[in-house]
GUBA-241488 format. One record per residue: residue in three letters; x, y, z of N, C-alpha, C in turn. Coordinates in steps of 0.05 Angstrom, whole numbers, plus 5000, padded with zeros to 4 digits. Layout:
N
ALAXYZXYZXYZ ...
// end
This chain:
450
UNK828051334374828351464348830551324332 UNK830951074336833050934321831950764298 UNK829450834290828150684269829350744242 UNK829950544227830950564199828850444181 UNK827750604164825550524147826450324126 UNK825050094125825749884106824449924079 UNK825650074062824550134036825049924016 UNK823249893997823849723975825949853957 UNK827149693939829349793924828550033906 UNK829950253909829350493893830650463865 UNK832050243860833450213835831650073814 UNK829449953823827749793805826749953781 UNK825550183787824350343765826450473747 UNK828650583758830750683741831950473723 UNK832250223733833350003717831449933694 UNK828749933700826749883679826950103657 UNK827350353666827550573647830050543630 UNK832250463642834750423627834450203606 UNK833149983613832849763594831049843571 UNK828950003577827250103556828850283536 UNK830550443547832250613530834150443513 UNK835150223524836850043509835249923486 UNK832749843491831049723471830549913448 UNK829650163454828950353433831450443417 UNK833750433429836250503415837350273398 UNK837450043410838549803395836749733371 UNK834149773373832349703352832849873327 UNK833950113331834550283308836450153288 UNK838249983297840349863280839349623265 UNK836849543269835649313255834249393229 UNK834049653224832549753201834249953185 UNK833849963159835050163142833250403140 UNK833650583160831850823162832951053145 UNK835351033136836651243120837051503136 UNK838251483159838751713176841351843168 UNK841452113169843952253164845952213187 UNK844952223211846652183234845152013255 UNK845851753257844351573274844551643303 UNK846851763311847251833339845552073348 UNK845152263330843352483336840552373340 UNK839752183322837152063324836751913350 UNK838851763358838651613384838451803408 UNK839852023407839652213428836852333429 UNK835852403406833152513403830952333414 UNK831052073406828951883416829251823445 UNK831751833455832151783484830952003501 UNK831552253493830552483508827452493506 UNK826452443481823552443477822152233495 UNK823351993495822151773511822051843541 UNK824251963551824352033580822252253586 UNK822052453569820152673574817252563573 UNK816652403553813952293551813352113575 UNK815351953583814951763606814451913632 UNK815852133636815352293660812552413660 UNK811752533638809152653636806852433637 UNK807452203627805551983626805451813651 UNK807351863670807751703694808051403686 UNK809551363665809851093653811050893672 UNK812850993690814250803708813150813736 UNK810950953740809650963767807650743770 UNK808450493765806750263769807350143796 UNK805250153813805550073841805149773844 UNK805749663867805449373872802549283871 UNK800749473876797849393875796449483850 UNK797949593830796849673804795849433789 UNK793349443779792249223763793249233734 UNK793448993722794448983694792849143675 UNK790249163680788449313662789149613662 UNK790349703684791149983686793750043671 UNK795249833664797849873650797449913620 UNK795349793609794849813581794550103571 UNK793050273585792950553576795650693578 UNK797250623598799950743600801550673575 UNK801550423567803050333544802050463518 UNK799350483516798150603492798950893490 UNK798751053511799451333511802351373505 UNK804051203517806951223513807651193484 UNK806550983472807250923444806151133425 UNK803651223430802451423413804051683412 UNK804751783436806252033437809151993427 UNK810251753431812951703421812851693391 UNK810751583379810451573350810351863338 UNK808752033351808552313342811352443343 UNK812752403365815452523368817352413347 UNK817052153341818852023322818552143294 UNK816052163285815552273258816052573257 UNK815952713280816552993281819553043275 UNK821152833281824052843276824652903247 UNK823052793228823552823200823453123192 UNK821353263201821053543194822853723210 UNK823153653236824753823253827753833245 UNK828753603237831553583228831853583198 UNK829653623184829653643154831053413142 UNK829853173146831052923134828852783118 UNK828252893094826152773077826852493066 UNK829452413067830252153057829651923076 UNK828751983100828151783120825951603109 UNK826351343111824251143102821951123122 UNK819651213114817251203131816550913137 UNK816850733118816150453122817950333143 UNK820550383141822450273160821950383188 UNK821150643188820550773214818050643227 UNK816150573210813750433220814350153230 UNK816150013216816949743225818549763251 UNK820149973253821650023278819750063302 UNK817750223297815750283318814250033327 UNK813549863307812149613313813849433331 UNK816449403323818249243339818649353367 UNK818949613369819249743396816849693413 UNK814449733401811949693416811749413427 UNK812449213410812248933418814248873441 UNK816748963437818848903457818249043484 UNK817349293482816749443507814449313522 UNK812349233507810049103520810848843533 UNK812348683518813248423529814948463554 UNK816848653553818548713576816948813600 UNK815048993594813449113616811948903631 UNK810448733616808848533629810548313642 UNK812848243629814548043640815748133667 UNK816648383668817848473694815848483716 UNK813348573709811248573729810648293739 UNK810548103721810047823728812347713746 UNK814847773739817047673754817147803782 UNK816448063784816348193810814248073828 UNK811948013816809747893831810647613841 UNK811947463824812947203832815047223854 UNK816747423852818847473872817547523900 UNK815447683900814047733925812547493936 UNK811247343917809647123925811246883934 UNK813246803918814746553923817046603942 UNK818646803937821046853953820447043977 UNK818047173976817247353998819347584001 UNK820247683978822047913978820448163973 UNK821748403977820448663971817948693988 UNK818148614014815848604032815548854049 UNK813048944054812449164072810649054095 UNK811449104120810049004143807849204150 UNK805349114154803149294159801349194182 UNK799949394194797849324213795349474205 UNK793049384215790449514209789049584236 UNK788149834238786649914262783749944253 UNK782049774265779249784257778149504254 UNK775549474260774249214258771449254245 UNK771449284219768949314204769349174177 UNK767349184160767349034135769749114117 UNK770149374114772349464096775049394107 UNK775349414134777949344146778449044142 UNK776348884146776748594143777248524113 UNK776048664095776548614066779448684060 UNK780448894071783248974066785148764077 UNK784648674102786248464114786248214096 UNK783848144086783547914069785247954043 UNK785248194033786848254009789848224015 UNK790748324038793548294045794348004046 UNK792647834059793347554062793047394036 UNK791147474019790647323995792447413972 UNK792847663968794447763946797347793955 UNK798747573957801547583965803347723945 UNK802347743920803947883900804048183905 UNK802348293922802448573929804948633946 UNK805848423961808348463977807848594004 UNK805448554015804848654042804648414062 UNK805848444085805648244105803948344128 UNK801548244131799748334152800648224179 UNK801048394198802148314224800048304246 UNK798248504247796348514269793948694263 UNK791748634276789348794274788648904302 UNK788149164304787449284330784549374328 UNK782849264345780049324345779249514368 UNK777849724362777049914383774849784400 UNK773649564391771549434406772749274429 UNK775349224427776849084448777149264472 UNK776349174496776449344520779249424527 UNK781249264520783949314526785349484505 UNK783849574485785149734463785950004473 UNK788350094464789250364468791250434446 UNK791250684438793150764417796050724426 UNK796450764452799250734463800250444458 UNK798550244463799349974458799949924429 UNK798250044412798650024383801350154375 UNK801950384386804550524380806850354389 UNK806650234413808850054423809249824404 UNK807049704394807249474376808649564350 UNK807949794340809149894315812149924318 UNK813050044340815850084345817349824349 UNK816249644365817549394372817749204349 UNK815849214330815849024308816649154281 UNK817649404282818549534258816549534235 UNK814049614242811949624223812449854203 UNK812049804177812550004157810150184152 UNK807750074151805450224144803050164163 UNK801550374169799250344187796750414171 UNK794750234172792150284158790050304180 UNK788250504177786150524198783550614185 UNK781350524197778750594188777850864201 UNK777251054185776551324195773951304212 UNK772151124204769551114217769751044247 UNK771850904255772050804282773650974301 UNK774951174291776651344308775451624311 UNK775751734334774952014338776952204326 UNK776252454322778152654311780652674328 UNK780352654354782552674372784452434368 UNK783352204366784951964362786351964335 UNK784952064314786252084287788552284288 UNK788252504301790452704303792752584318 UNK792152424338794252304354795852094337 UNK794251954321795451754303797251884281 UNK796252104271797752254250800352364262 UNK800252474286802652574299804652354304 UNK803652124312805551894317806951814292 UNK805351784270806551704244808551904234 UNK807852164236809752374227812352374243 UNK812052344269814352364287816052114288 UNK815051894277816551644277817051524250 UNK816751694229817351614201815851364192 UNK813251344200811551124190809651234170 UNK809051074150807051154130804251084140 UNK802551284140799851254150797851274127 UNK796151064124794151064103791450994116 UNK789251104105786751044117784650964097 UNK782750804107780550704090778250914092 UNK777651054070775751274071772851184074 UNK771251364087768351324087767151604085 UNK764751644095763451904092764252104114 UNK766352034130767152214150768852444138 UNK768852674151770352904141773252844140 UNK774452894116777352844112778853104114 UNK781053104127782653344132783753454106 UNK784153714106785253854082788153804079 UNK788753554070791453474065791753404035 UNK794253394026794853313999794653013997 UNK792352913990791752623992792352483965 UNK793052233967793552063943791651833944 UNK790051813923787851613921788851373905 UNK788651133917789550893904787550663908 UNK787850443893786150213896787949973901 UNK787349813922788649563927786549353920 UNK786949233897784849063886782349243882 UNK780149193898777849373895777349533921 UNK779449553938779149703963780449973959 UNK778850193963779950463960781650543984 UNK783950653979785850734000786751013995 UNK786951174017788051444015790651464030 UNK792751564017795251614031795251894042 UNK796051924067795752184080797652394068 UNK800152324063802052514053803452414028 UNK803052564006804352493981807052633980 UNK809152483977811852593977813052553949 UNK813252763933814152733905816852593903 UNK818652633922821352523920821452223927 UNK819152103933819051813936818551673908 UNK817951833888817651733861820351703848 UNK820951483836823551423826824551623805 UNK822751713787823651903767824452163780 UNK822852263799823552513813826152483829 UNK826452253841828952193856831352193838 UNK831052083814833252073795833952353786 UNK831952513779832352793770833752953791 UNK832852933816834153083837837052993842 UNK837452733841840252633845842052723823 UNK841052723798842652813776843353113779 UNK841453273787841853553792843953593814 UNK843753433836845653443858848453383849 UNK848753173833851453083824852753303806 UNK851153393787852253593768852953853782 UNK851153943800851554193814854054173833 UNK854153953848856453923867859053893853 UNK859153753830861553723815862453993804 UNK860654163796861354423786862654593808 UNK861454593832862554743854865254633863 UNK865554373864868054243873870354303853 UNK869754273827871754313807872554603802 UNK870554773801871055053793871355253816 UNK870655173840870855353863872555243885 UNK871855003895873354893918876154813910 UNK876654743885879354653877881454873882 UNK880755123878882755343883882255493909 UNK879755493919879055643943880055503968 UNK879955233968880755073992883655134000 UNK885655123982888355173991888755454003 UNK887355653991887555934001886455954029 UNK884055844033882755854059884355694080 UNK885455474071887055304089889355454102 UNK890655624085892955784095892055984116 UNK889856124111888856324130887856194156 UNK886455974153885355834177887655734194 UNK889755624182892055514197893655744210 UNK893955964195895556184206894256304231 UNK891556314232890256454254890056274279 UNK889656014275889255844299890155554292 UNK891055414312891755134308889254964306 UNK889554754290887254564287886854494258 UNK884954324252884554224224883254444207 UNK883554414181882254604162879254554161 UNK878554304162875654224160874554154188 UNK872054214192870654144216868553934210 UNK868553724225866753494220864853464243 UNK862253444237860153424258858053224250 UNK857253054269855152854264852452984263 UNK850952924243848253034240846352814230 UNK843752864233841752664225840752734197 UNK840652534180839752574153837352414145 UNK837252304121835052154110834451914128 UNK831851874135831051654152832351664180 UNK833251904188834351944215837151824218 UNK838451744196841051624197843151844202 UNK845151784218847251974223849351974201 UNK850552204196852752224177854552454186 UNK856952464175858952674181858552904162 UNK857853134173857453374157859953544159 UNK860953634135863553774134863154074130 UNK864954234143865054524139867954604140 UNK868454854130871054974136870955064165 UNK873155004180873155074209873155374212 UNK871155474227870855764231871155844261 UNK871755644278872155704307874755584316 UNK875655684339877855554352876955284362 UNK878555074362877754814372876754834400 UNK874254724406873054734432871354494437 UNK870954424463869454184470866454214465 UNK865454464463862554504461861654534432 UNK863454484413862754524385860454344376 UNK860254114388858153924380855653944396 UNK855554144415853254174432851954444430 UNK853554654426852454924426852555054399 UNK850355174390850255324365851855584368 UNK852855684346854155944346852156164351 UNK852856354368851056574375852356834366 UNK850857054366851857314358854057394377 UNK856457474367858657554383860057324397 UNK859657074387860956834398863956864398 UNK865256844421868056874423869656644411 UNK868356424405869756194393870356244364 UNK868956434351869256474322871756634317 UNK873356544298875856684290875256904271 UNK877257064265876857294246876157194218 UNK877757004208877156884182874556734183 UNK873956614206871456474210869056654208 UNK869256894219867057084217866457154188 UNK868657184173868257264145866957034129 UNK867956794132866856574116864056494125 UNK863356544151860656484160858756694150 UNK859656944148857957164139857157124110 UNK858957004094858456954066857556674060 UNK857256514081856556224079858556054064 UNK861056154061863156004048863855754065 UNK863555774091864255554109862555304103 UNK860255334089858455104082859354954057 UNK861155074041861854964015862854674016 UNK864454584036865254304036862954104037 UNK860554194043858254014044857453924016 UNK858654043995858153943968859453663965 UNK861453603981862553333981860453143993 UNK859053234014856853074026854753024005 UNK854153223988852153193967853152983946 UNK855653003938856752823919856752533929 UNK857352503955857352233968854552123973 UNK852552293971849752193973848552234001 UNK849952364019848852404046846952644047 UNK847352834029845753084028844953144000 UNK843153343998842453463972843253753972 UNK843253873949843754163947841554313962 UNK839054233958836754353971835254153987 UNK834454224011832954054028832854164056 UNK831454034075831454134103834254134114 UNK835054344127837754364139838054164162 UNK840254004162840653814184841553954210 UNK840753844232841553954258843653774272 UNK844953884292846753714308845053494321 UNK846253264325844753034336843453094362 UNK844853244380843753314406841253484403 UNK841353674384839053854379836753704366 UNK837453524348835353364334833753204354 UNK835153074372833852914393832053084410 UNK832953324416831353504433828853604418 UNK829253694393826953794378824953574371 UNK825953334367824153104360822153064383 UNK822953114407821153084430819353324435 UNK820453564429818953814435817253924413 UNK818153894388816854024365815253824349 UNK812653874347810853694332811653684303 UNK811653444292812253384264815153444255 UNK816853484274819753534268820953314252 UNK820153064258821252834245820552804215 UNK818452944207817652934178819853024160 UNK821553204170823853304155825753084145 UNK825652854159827552634152826452444132 UNK824152514119823152354097824752394071 UNK826352614071828152664048830952734058 UNK832852744039835552814047835753094056 UNK837453154075837853434084839353594062 UNK839153854063840354024043842354224053 UNK844054324035845954534042844354794047 UNK842254824032840355054036837554944034 UNK835655104041832855014040830855234039 UNK828355164035826255374033826055534059 UNK826355404082826255554107828555754109 UNK830955684099833255864101832856114084 UNK831756084060831456314043828956474050 UNK827356364069824956504078825356644105 UNK827856664114828456814138828856654163 UNK828956384161829256214184831756044183 UNK834056184181836656054181838156124206 UNK840355984211842056064233841055974260 UNK841756134281841156064309838156044314 UNK837355834329834555804338834355934365 UNK833156174366833056324390830556254407 UNK828356184394825856104407824655874393 UNK822755744406821355514393819855604368 UNK819155864367817755964343819455934318 UNK822055974322823955954299823955674287 UNK824155474305824255204295821555104285 UNK819355194297816655124288816155224260 UNK816955474255816655594228818455454208 UNK820855374217822755234199821554964191 UNK820254824210819054564204816754604184 UNK815154814188812854864169813854904141 UNK815955054137817055104110818254844099 UNK819554694116820854444107818654244098 UNK816454224113814354034105813054124079 UNK812654394076811554494051813454414027 UNK816054444031817954364010817754074003 UNK817653904024817553614020815053534004 UNK812753664010810253583997809853713970 UNK811453923964811154073939813654093922 UNK815453893926818053913912817753913882 UNK819454073869819854063840822654153834 UNK823754083811826454163804826554473801 UNK824454593791824354883789824555013816 UNK823154893836823355003864826154983874 UNK827554763869830354733877832154953865 UNK831754993839833355203825832755483837 UNK830255533842829455793853830755833880 UNK830755633897831955653924834955683922 UNK836255543904839155563900839955843892 UNK838455953873838956233863838556433886 UNK836356393901835756583923837956563945 UNK838956323949841156283969843656443961 UNK844356423935846656573924846256873927 UNK843856963921843157253923843457343952 UNK842357183971842557253999845357254009 UNK847057073999849857054008851357303999 UNK850757403975852157643965851257893980 UNK848557903985847558134000848358134030 UNK848657884041849157864069846557834084 UNK846557664105844057614120844557684150 UNK842357764162842557854190843457634209 UNK842457384204843157164222845456994212 UNK847057094193849356944183851757014200 UNK851856884224854156934242854956684256 
// end
């Protein structure tokens, strides 16, 4: 379980978005538009551009997206941006704005955005083709026409950035999924492609479980076989149809940026307005009751299974089993002040520093102690899926009644189900709803908050 997923740069799309914003703002100063307040106008067009881009999926151009598919994106983006731009005149009551200058501005923006869009795509393709950067290692399971076409595409279209490593044929007498799994682990394969037609339902389920539990992306070449009721993502690699088994919204750069911005603003608010005065007060009470540090640090597994130091206010007397045993009801290790801050979840507040540093999110699957994570990874099916996103201070499972001590396997199984639902259905509104519900539960008090 020491696999670290080799992702392509998550900064590429945000950087493209930033440059587009620079273009649409700098172009304003080349024309006499007769604006009352140019800075209000720049703020307006920047917000409008971002909202339209998100709705239009303007920056969701994948490595295998064809150029012909980009033209409609550009057209829709400019059309809706034009509507928003001329709406500014009526909305802010600025009849003196020059319509002709505004039209010239739009024409320049359209030309610059188009040139930049196609130029960056061209440069990225050259980067993958010539320098072999931004590469994803893949294998294919299957030996039929579509599988061979896909392999041919991987080897021919170097600009896609896929490095084909091996083909596993079920017609080979020595074939076994176990050998395939060993190869994936030993060679750090990023993505697994398989032909549905050649695998039995049992083998497909086994392959799905392996991919989930080892943080590999699993994609399959569809045919007329029954497809499971999953949230599938349909894509084309050249002319080969591909289905992605699990669509994760937070793998999209725009969603990732929105969530990170929410995390930073929320954590800064808590740190500045609550922890700044609460920490010294709690430090005095913690120190008076027992010797030891004010903060408790514990290694936990986060995004891509990487370990990080998770911080809390110390609520127990210092003990050797703190990193091995969960707190239980009536635990003698818990101090008096510790019982109070645990009951109200105040002991978790230092984790907002983890959020600010980027190890955690405000909302996400709760991280477990390393020893427990290793145990659950072996015992609980799909437990590792939780590590496709950053862990959270609170989560959907916690506000749904599955927080605190894991008394039976049923507790952790249900927690995993809620976490997977959250991962596959993330939205900023869902994060806000969970954060509000967490605050409400903390005020009311919870049965398993001990």
